[in-house]
C-alpha positions, 0 to 999 in steps of 0.5 A: 467490484463489490464495496466489501471487496474493495475495502478488504483488498484496499486495507491489505494493500495499505497495511502491506505498503505501510509496513514496507515504508516503516520497516524498509529502512529498519531492515535496510532495504533502502541500501540495495543498489540504486535501481532496486531501492527505488523500485522497492520504495516505489511499489510500497508507496504505490501500495499504500497510495492505492490501498488508501484510495480503495479503502475510502472508495469502499467505505463511500460505497457501502455508505450509499 
């Protein structure tokens, strides 16, 4: 994958994940029945973490 594509995809995933983590409790996404609230939280954390890793990887690749 090209560095600019990694940076773009990582930033989008990071923004979506962070918004889900921040706005999730505000919109009561944590009050779903137990398996669904876990799944939403898991994917929000996974998206934020993967987005951060892809963004940093794209920045490092563009630096080289």
